[in-house]
Each structure stands twice: as C-alpha cells, then as structure tokens.
N, C-alpha and C positions, 0 to 999 in steps of 0.2 A: 503492499499500499502506498501510496505518495504520500511524504511527509507535507502538513497543513500548509494551507497559506494564514497568516495574519493580517488580520483586517484591519484597518485604523480608518474610523469613520469620522467627519469633522468633531464631533465631541469629543472623540475620543484623542484628538491631537491637541486638542483647546484644554483637555485635563492633564494633560502631559507637562503642559506648563514651561516650554522650551526657554531655556534663556536667551535672551538676546546677545547676549557678549558670548557665549558659547557657539551659537549659530553664526555669528560672525566670523570666531576660530576655524569654523567649519568649512565657510566660504575661503576663508584664505588659504588654508592649507590647500585646498581643490584648486584653487586659482594660482598659487604657487607652484604643484607640479603641472598644470598646462605650460604654464613657462618654460618648464623643462621635456615638453611633450613627453609626459608622461602618461597622459589620459585622451582619451578619446570622443571626440562631441562632435557630431553630425550638426549640419546647419539644418535650422528651425525649418520643416517642412509643412504647406500650406496647400489644403485644398479647399478651392473658393469656389462657393454657391453664389452669392450676390453681394451687396455692397454690406456691410458689417454682418455678414454672415459667412462663417469659413469654418474650417478645420484645422487644427494643427498638431504635428507630432514632432517628439522632440525625443532625442535620445543621446546617453552621453556614458561613460563605463571608466571606472577609475581603478588601478590594481591596491590604492591605500585611500583608506580602509578599501575593503576587496568588493565592489559594488558594480552592478551597473542599473541604469534605470531607464524605463520609457514616459513620458507623458502624452495622454491623447487628451486632447480640450478643443471643445465645440463653444464658439462664440457666436450669438443672436443678438444684434443692440436692441434688437425689438421687443425681449423679455423683459424690460423693465415693464412695459403695459401685460404682461401678462403674470405680473407677481413673481418672475424669476431671477436668478441670476444670469447677465449678460455673459459669463463665463462660467462653464462646466468642464472639469475635467478629474480625472482617477490616473494614478502613479502605480506604476507595477515597479517591484525593487526586485532585483535577482542576485544570487550569487556569481562574481566574478570570474569563479574560477569554472563551477562545475554550470553553470546556466542556469541553475536549479530556482524559480520564481522563488522568492521569500514573502513577499506581503504585496498587500492592494493598499493602498491609500487614495482617501479623498483630498484631488486635486486643489480644489478650491481654496482649502484652509491652507495647505501647503504652499501653496502658491503665493499667500497673504504673506505668510511669515518669510518666505527666501525673497520674494521682493524688497519687503521692508529691509531684511537681512544684508541685501545686497547695497540699497540707497545707503543704510549706514557702515557698510565696508567700506563703498565711496567715499564719505562723509570723514572716515576717519583721515582719509588721504588728501580730499581736497577742501573741506570746511575748515572756518578758525573753530580751534578747541575751546575760543572762550564763548562760543556762540550762544548767546542770551531769551533769542526769541524764534520761535516758528512760526511759518503760515504754511496755513494752506488750501488750496483751490482746488475744490472736490472734496466730500468730505463722508464719503462710503467708507466700505471695509478697508482698503488699502490704504486709507489714511488713518484708519482707525491704528492697523498693525505698523502704519510709520511710525505715529504718536509713541506706542512702546519702543518701537526701537530707537526712536531717535533720544525717549527719554532716558532711557539706558546709557545713550551713549554721552549724552552731555549734560552732567552732573548741576551744570550754569543755570539749566533754561530755566525760566521763568515767567515769560508770556506765551500766549499762542494765538493767532488770529487764524478764526475758520471762517471762510467763503465757500458756499455753494447755492445755486440755484434755487435748492428746496432750503428752503428755511429749516424744515425739522433735522434735517442731515447735520447743516451747520451748529445747530444748537445741539444735537447728542453729541457732536463731539466736542466742543466747547465744554457743555456738563462733563465728559469724562476727564477733559484735561483740567478741571477745575478741580478733580477729585483727588488729582494726584498735585496740588498743590500748586498750579500752575495761575497765573491771570490771565483768563481768556475769556475771548468775546466772539460773537458772530459779527460779520460785516454784511452790507450790501456792494461794497465795492472792491473788487478782486484787486486793485492795487494797495488797498492794505494790506495784503496778504505778501504782495512783494516788497513789503518795507520793512521785511524781517531778516535774520541772518542766514535761515533755512528755509526754504522754500520749497513746497510739495506738492507736485501739481499730478492729478488724480482724474481727471476727466473725461468719463466714459466716451466711445466714438459712437455718433449718430450720424446721421444721412444728413441733416440742417447742422452740423457743428461748424462753425466758422472759427478761424483764430481772432482771440482777442487778449492777450498778454502781450504787453510790449516789453522786450527785455532792459530796455533804459531805464524803465523806470525801478529797476532792481536797486539797492542801498550798494555802496563800493563796499566792496568782503565779503558779500553774499555766496552762497550757496545753492543751488537747485537742483533737484530730483525731480528729472521731467519723467515720471512713472508712464505718463499719457502718450509716449513716443514723439512728444513736442507738439501733437495736434491742437494744442489750446494756444500756443505761441505763435508769433507773427518771426518767423523764422529770418528774414530779413535784417531783424534786431539781434541776431545771434550775435553779431561781430565786439559787441559789449565784454561777451565771456575770453577774457585770456586763456581758459584751458577747457577743451572741450573733450570730455571721455567718454568710452563706452562700455559694455561689459567685456564682449570679447571683438575683435576689431576685424577678427578673419572671417565672422559672421555676419557682422555691420555690411564687408563688402561683397556679402554674396549677394548677386544682383535682385533676387527676390527678395531676400530681406531687408537690402537698402532699400526698393521701393518703401517698406511699409513704415518708416522713420519720414518725420518732415523734415527733418535735418540727416541729411545723406552723408554728412561729414564735410570735410575732414575729420580727423579725430586724433588729440595729441597724444591719446593713451588708452588701455583698456585694463582692465582690473587684473590678469594675469603681469604686466608690467608693474603696475604700482605694488601689489603684494610681494614683487620679487625682485623689486627695487630697482628694475631696469628704467622705470620712471621714478623720480620724486614727490609727484605731485605738487601740493601746493608751496609758493615760495613763501620768503617771509614777509612780502609787500602783505600789508593789511589789507589792502583797497583792492585786492585780485578778486575778480569774479569767477567764479565754474562751476560747472554743467556737467552733470552726468544725465545722459540722454541712451537708455536702453530699450533693446526688445523684449530681453529675456533671454537665460541661457540657460541650456539642457545642464550642465556641470552646476550651477545653482541648485534644482530641482534634485541631480543626485546627491549632494552636499547634503541638504536638507534632509531628504528622506533616508538618506544613511543614519543621521544623527536623529532624529525620531525612530527609526526602526531599534536602534541599539539601547534608546530610553525605553521602549516600548517592552522590548523584552527582559531591559535588565529591570523592570517596576512590577512585571505581570500585567501591561493594558494589551488593548485589541481581545478581537475575537478570532479565535480559530475556524478557518473554513476548508473543507475537504475539497481535493482537487477532483 
C-alpha cells in the first residue's frame, strides 16, 4: 500500500502559525542555491482563456531541503461578483530523490504567505531599516499577509495608511493594524499611502482597471513592493526608482512572463543576486527609491511549502489521505 499523502487545508496552514522570519530564511536559502545553479525552476506556464481568466502551472525542485513542488492556479477576475476568490490553487509537494508525493496543500493560503515573505525578503535589502510607516493600496488578503510580514521585519513601524475602493476592506486592515499597536487610518486618497516609507500595492486585475498611481508622488527613501505586477502604476513614472528588482530575472526575461508585467524591465537585480551578495541592494543614500516588482516564482512556492510540510509533520497537523 502506498504511503498516505498529507493534506493541509487553509485552516491547517493558518493553525501552523508560520514565523515570518523563518519563512524569510527559507526563501533566502532557496534563492542562494538558485544563484549557485543548484535548483531547477521552470518558467511559469500560462493557459489563457479570456482577459482576466487563465490557468498557470509553476514547478521547482531543490536538493536542499530535498523536495520538489508544483502549483496549479486558476485565475478568474470576475469571481468577486460570484463571492469567490479571484485566485484559486493547490500545491503538490514531492520527495526530491524518490519522486514520491508527500503532501497536497491549499494554494491560496500558501500564496499569501510566500508572496508576503518575498516582499519582506526584498525589503531586507531594499528598504530603509528605520522605516516607520507603511502604506497599502489594496487591502485584501495579500495586504493582510504583508502587514504580518512587514510588522515582523520592521520593529520601528508606528503608522499604517490603508487605501481601498471598498471602504470596508480598508477599515478591516486598519483595525488589524491598530490591534498591533500601530497608528492606522483609512484614506480615500491613494497618494496618502504613497507618502509612507514602505508601500505595498495589491490591486486585483479587472477588465476596466486603468493605472492610477504616480511613482513621482513617493517620498524620497521609500520602498515599493508592487505585488500587482505594476498594473496600478503609471509605468512611465518608474524612472524615479533608483533600483528596480525582480524575483527571478531569467523568468522575467522569458517572453511569455515579460508580457504580464506592466513594466517589463530592465531590472538591476533579482533575489538570487541579493541573497548571494552578487548585488548589494540599497546604498547608503537615504533618498534612494527602490522597487520590487515580481510575477511570482515557483522556487518561492517550493521553499514555503517545504517549511510548512516539515512543521506540520513535526507538530502532527494535517489530514492523512490514502492515494
């Protein structure tokens, strides 16, 4: 009889309470191995159905820790009107050496964790360590994940500014930030969020979305993580950034993936270059503006899935499924 698969639902992943610092370390280790050409990562594959409606497959494998992962994601921009998440996915984790499937995980919860951890890892190298304010443009699940990750990274955070066309979303995020001890407020002007030290944009794709953010409104010394592929930004204003960084430059230069980014490059560095010391990241100039713009990388999914699996096995969480 085959060994059982471990299933981790979104609720189980939440119950694991992964430490944001541990996730950053897992990501940093994976990207350092990437710089050493010791991992295999395939470019993201996309099956387009219609505007805002597509499927994607992401695959990566690493000998350390010895796992491989594949994520299957369905994206439907109109799901908000159906009361469903716009992005829905599952992750399969396998043993690197034997190929044996080990676990199936909720891809939505994992994606929130890995995306926020990627932004935080980039911020270690690109943001001012004395940052005290964080602004959110878009206040959904990704913003909630980023609040957790950045709050852990920046002990000096005192202020959160929340903008979302849905006032209830902005209010919810502001309330959660307030519970953490931050001075937080909702705003009806996106530029208020751009006046912060750290700016996170997570605007979902819709057929009618038009760019509305002007990078020239950013304060000197700020760091931006454009989780929304830059779709909310006037990319002609990106010349204000002194450093533009992506998660995986090879993937970003792949023609199919480049077309998804509002700003297709060139990029000064990627996470493998930063974590391995090939590029230094932010300089000592306190006015330097930096950008992290990224489409998501299978290696990050693998790193976080591996960490979640090992924690679940150690703590006895998850549901055993027979193959």
